[in-house]
N, C-alpha and C positions, 0 to 999 in steps of 0.2 A: 803458443801451443800448451805451455804449462798451465796457463789460466784455464783453458778448456778442460784439461785433464783433472785439475783441482775441482772444477765445478761438477764434472761427471761423478767423481768420487764422493763429493758431498751429497749429491742427489741420490746416489745408491744407498747411502747409509741412513739418510733422513726419512721421515714419514712422508707419505704422498700428500700432495695438496688437495687432491680431489677426494670425494667421498665414494664409498663402495655402494652406490645408489640402490640398486635393486635389493640389496641385502640389509642395508641400514637406512632408516628413514632420513629424508632430507630435512635439515634444520633451516627454516626460513629466517631471514633477517627481520628485525623488528620494523613494524610499519608496512609490511607487505600487504598488497591489496589482493584479497581472495574472494570468497563467496559473498554474495549480497543477501542480506536478510531484511525482511519487511516486518514492521510492527503494526498490526491492524488496529491497535488501540490508539495510535497517534495519527494515522493517515486520514487526510480529509478528501481524498480522491480528486485532487486538483489537476492531475495529469502532467505536471511539470517534468516528472521523471520519464514519462513515456515520450514526451517531445524532445528531451535532451539526450536520449539514448541513441548513440550512433549505430549500434547493432540491432536496434528495434526488437529487443528481447523483453521489453516490459509492455504489457497490454492492460489497460484499465477498463474494467467492465462496470460502468456506473449502475446499470440496471440491476445487476446481481450483487453489487457492492463488493466487488472482488478484484484482486490484482493477480494477473497471470505473469509469471516470470519464467522465461525459458533459460534455464541455467546453462545448458550446453551451447547456447548461442551467444552468451554474454562474453565480452572481451575484458571485463573487469577494469574499465577505465576510471570508474568512480564519479562520473558526471552526475548520475542520479543521486548520489549521496550528497554532493555539493549543492544541488539545486533544491532539495527537499526543504520546504519552509518549516516543517514540524519535526524534523530529525527522525522521521519514521523509517528511514532506510539507513542501514549500517553495513559496513564490510568487516568481516572477521578475518582471521588469519588461517582458516582451515579450508583447504582445497577439497573439492569433490573429485574422486578418482575418475579418470576418463572411462567412458562407456560407449557402447555402440547404440544404446537406446537413448532416446531423447528424454531428458529430465525436465519436467515442468512442475513448478511449485505454485500452488494456489494459496492465496492469503485472503481470508475473509476480513473485511473492514468492519469494526464495531465501534468506531469513534462516533459519538453522538453529536459532535460539533461539525461533522462533515456536512456540507450544504445538501448533498444528495440525500443523506439520511434525514436531515431536518425536514426537507420537502416531503419525503415519504411519511414521516411521523405526523406532519401537519395535515397531510391528505387523509391519513387514517383517523386522526382526531376529528376532522371535518366530517368524514363519512360516519363516524360514530355519533357525532352530534346531530347529523341529519337523520340518522336512524332513530334517535330518541325524540326528535322534535315532532314527528307526526303523531306519536302516542299522546303528547300533551297538547296538540293543536286544537282539539275539539272544545276545550274548556274556554278559551279566549281570555282576554284581560278583564279583570273585575272593574266595574264602574264605581265611582265615589257615591256615598249614600245620599248626598243632597242633590244629585243630578236627576232630572226627570227625562223621560223619553219624549222625544218630539216626533209627532206624527206628520209625515210629509205627504199627505194625500192632497192631490190637486182637485179642486172642484171646477167643473166646467161652467162657464157663464152663459 
């Protein structure tokens, strides 16, 4: 009984172990997983992050060269960070405050090594070359000076 009274007395005099949360900000421990951020200059639009996400909060739009991230749907597991081959995804230690509205983050991919962007650039280059080709098509290739024209008229017997 004396041990319990001693423990109660010690707890009454000492500082509380918990934080006064709503009034003082919570200090996260190092290495905590929080919000996910995407770097559009490193992303190659491979889609591994989208396939590995258990919450299905990452959507890759290859046609628009864009990543759609549903922040309020994310469970912050970190699978997308681990599978990214170019380290374009990172997790910081800053949480987004809870809200009633859905938070969607769009990231434009600008990496020129992305296969989708390479195909688009090649198609644009081919279209540009095709547009320039008809303008120069009427001249035809030049023949060497020593070559004579051969007339291929058939005579009937």
